[in-house]
C-alpha positions in Angstrom: 132.0 58.4 85.2 134.3 56.2 87.3 134.4 58.9 89.9 130.6 59.1 90.1 130.3 55.3 90.3 132.8 55.3 93.1 130.8 58.0 94.9 127.4 56.3 94.5 127.9 52.7 93.3 128.8 51.1 96.6 125.9 52.5 98.7 123.2 50.0 97.9 124.4 46.4 98.0 121.7 43.8 96.9 121.0 42.7 100.4 120.4 46.3 101.6 118.4 47.8 98.7 116.4 50.9 99.6 112.7 50.8 98.7 110.9 53.3 96.5 107.1 53.0 96.8 105.0 54.6 94.1 101.6 54.8 95.8 98.3 54.7 94.0 97.8 58.3 95.1 101.1 59.3 93.6 100.1 57.7 90.2 96.8 59.5 90.3 98.6 62.8 91.0 100.9 62.2 88.0 97.9 61.4 85.8 96.0 64.5 87.0 99.0 66.7 86.2 99.1 65.3 82.7 95.4 65.8 82.3 95.5 69.5 83.4 98.4 70.2 81.0 97.1 68.3 77.9 93.3 68.4 78.5 93.1 64.7 78.2 94.0 61.7 80.4 97.3 59.9 79.6 97.5 56.7 77.7 98.9 53.6 79.4 102.3 54.2 77.7 102.3 57.9 78.7 101.4 57.0 82.3 104.2 54.5 82.4 106.6 57.2 81.1 105.4 59.5 83.9 106.0 56.8 86.5 109.5 56.0 85.1 110.4 59.7 85.1 109.3 60.0 88.7 111.3 57.0 89.7 114.4 58.4 88.0 113.9 61.7 89.8 113.5 60.0 93.1 116.6 57.9 92.7 118.7 60.9 91.8 117.2 63.0 94.6 117.9 60.4 97.2 121.4 59.7 96.0 122.2 63.4 95.7 121.1 64.1 99.2 123.0 61.1 100.5 126.1 62.4 98.8 125.5 65.9 100.3 125.0 67.6 97.0 122.2 69.7 98.3 124.1 71.2 101.2 125.9 74.0 99.4 123.5 74.6 96.5 121.9 78.0 96.9 119.1 77.3 94.5 118.1 74.1 96.3 118.3 75.8 99.7 116.1 78.6 98.5 113.6 76.2 97.0 113.3 74.2 100.2 112.9 77.4 102.2 110.2 78.5 99.8 108.3 75.2 100.3 108.5 75.6 104.0 107.1 79.1 103.7 104.3 77.7 101.5 103.6 75.2 104.4 103.2 78.2 106.7 100.7 79.7 104.2 98.7 76.5 104.2 98.5 76.7 108.0 97.2 80.3 107.8 94.7 79.7 105.0 91.4 80.3 106.7 88.6 82.6 105.9 88.3 85.6 108.3 85.0 86.2 110.0 83.1 89.5 109.7 84.2 90.5 113.2 87.9 89.8 112.4 87.7 92.0 109.3 86.0 94.8 111.2 88.6 94.6 113.9 91.4 94.7 111.4 90.0 97.7 109.6 89.6 99.6 112.9 93.2 98.6 114.0 94.8 99.7 110.7 92.9 102.7 109.4 95.9 104.3 107.8 96.0 101.4 105.2 92.5 102.0 104.0 91.8 105.7 104.6 91.0 107.5 101.4 93.3 110.4 100.4 92.3 114.1 100.6 91.1 115.4 97.2 91.6 118.8 95.8 89.9 120.8 93.1 92.0 123.8 92.0 92.8 126.3 89.3 96.3 127.4 88.3 97.9 130.1 86.3 101.1 128.9 84.6 104.3 130.5 83.7 106.4 128.4 81.3 110.1 128.1 82.1 110.8 127.4 78.4 108.9 130.5 77.2 109.9 132.9 79.9 113.5 131.9 80.4 115.5 134.2 82.7 112.6 136.6 82.9 110.4 134.1 84.8 111.3 135.5 88.2 110.3 139.1 87.3 107.2 137.9 85.5 106.1 135.9 88.6 106.2 139.0 90.8 104.1 140.9 88.3 101.7 138.0 88.1 101.4 137.8 91.9 100.4 141.5 92.0 97.9 141.0 89.3 96.3 137.9 91.0 96.1 139.9 94.3 93.4 142.0 92.6 91.5 138.9 91.2 88.8 137.4 93.4 88.3 134.1 91.6 89.4 131.9 88.7 87.5 133.6 86.0 89.8 135.0 83.3 92.8 134.4 85.5 94.3 131.9 83.1 94.7 134.7 80.5 97.4 136.2 82.8 99.7 133.3 82.2 100.8 130.9 79.6 98.8 128.0 78.1 99.1 124.7 79.9 98.7 121.5 77.9 96.5 119.8 80.5 94.3 122.8 81.1 93.8 125.3 83.9 91.3 123.4 86.2 91.8 120.1 88.0 89.0 118.4 89.8 89.0 116.1 92.8 92.6 114.9 92.5 94.4 113.0 95.3 97.9 113.9 96.4 99.1 110.8 94.3 97.3 112.1 91.2 98.8 115.6 91.6 102.3 114.2 92.1 102.0 112.1 88.9 101.3 115.3 86.9 103.3 118.0 88.7 105.8 116.1 90.9 106.1 115.2 94.6 107.3 118.7 95.8 104.4 120.4 94.1 101.9 118.0 95.6 103.3 118.5 99.1 103.1 122.3 98.8 99.6 122.5 97.4 98.3 120.2 100.1 99.0 123.0 102.7 97.5 125.9 100.7 94.5 127.9 102.1 91.3 127.5 100.2 89.8 130.4 98.3 92.9 132.5 97.6 95.6 132.6 95.0 99.0 131.4 96.3 102.4 130.9 94.7 104.6 130.6 92.9 104.9 126.9 93.2 107.6 125.3 91.0 107.3 122.2 88.9 109.3 120.7 86.1 107.2 122.8 83.7 107.8 126.1 85.3 105.9 128.2 88.0 102.3 127.9 89.1 100.0 130.2 91.0 97.2 128.0 92.5 93.7 128.7 93.7 92.2 125.8 95.8 88.4 125.9 95.4 87.4 122.7 97.1 89.0 120.3 99.6 87.4 116.9 100.3 89.1 115.4 103.4 90.1 111.7 103.4 88.0 109.4 105.5 87.9 105.8 106.7 85.4 104.0 104.4 82.9 101.4 105.7 83.9 97.7 105.6 81.6 96.9 102.7 83.4 99.5 100.5 86.9 98.0 101.1 86.1 94.4 102.1 88.3 92.8 99.4 91.3 95.0 100.3 90.8 94.4 104.0 90.5 90.6 103.5 93.7 90.6 101.4 95.6 92.5 104.0 94.3 90.3 106.8 95.3 87.1 105.1 98.7 88.5 104.3 99.3 89.5 107.9 98.1 86.1 109.2 100.4 84.4 106.7 103.4 86.4 107.9 102.5 85.6 111.5 102.1 81.9 110.8 105.4 81.9 108.9 107.2 83.6 111.8 105.7 81.3 114.4 106.7 78.2 112.4 110.2 79.6 112.1 110.5 80.3 115.8 109.4 76.7 116.7 111.8 75.2 114.2 114.7 77.4 115.2 114.3 76.4 118.8 115.4 72.9 117.8 118.9 74.2 116.9 121.9 75.6 118.7 123.0 78.6 116.7 126.7 79.3 116.7 128.0 82.3 114.7 131.8 82.5 114.5 133.3 86.0 114.7 134.8 87.3 111.5 138.5 87.0 111.0 140.4 90.2 111.6 142.8 91.5 108.8 145.9 89.9 110.4 144.3 86.4 110.7 142.7 86.7 107.3 146.1 87.6 105.7 147.8 84.6 107.4 145.0 82.3 106.3 145.5 83.3 102.7 149.2 82.6 102.9 
């Protein structure tokens, strides 16, 4: 306690008292915050308590900064940085025009293009059921499917699959969620209208017949307006934040000292 008094107590002599002004706007803000939280306006006693607490916070904040307590505090540094980034967001918070959204969609088609969708049948060989014979069985199945022109009755040549034998209009992401990423990559390059395989998955081996391929396309703005606007605003926010940072950084001379080599570091420890 005496140490703290020695650190702070001599700063403000009576003739040089600092001034803390609680404006009417600040009082209104405190009251509004109370109202939003408790769904009613504060009483006179409650409002005075809010003002007293704000004064207490301001006193400690000013004295803490004056004593340099904020300089090496990681949490405070991050919070101040976050508030500066919020400031940049406020600068960028404007509604885009129709032309700006259309230009953004045309400039970044890869972000909004729909994925190719596949409809396919498969014949499944279970790794659990077939065990070490699965390789031999897959060769026999390949020969059998070479004589089959379509998907009818083909499933009877393999093992039952819990999710069925036909999958309709699935994107690469959908296929990967069911069969795995490697399966999805391989099936995307298969020719349409012929049985191909075997393609491995975590379940076993699959022979696949792609019956329909719907290519991905770039949808019109009306179909993806909300997503385009979100991306546009995020891009503008990042640009505004970077611009603000560059302007503020130009006010400083940056000096980065080289790291100590092992010899110097060892001597410094001693």
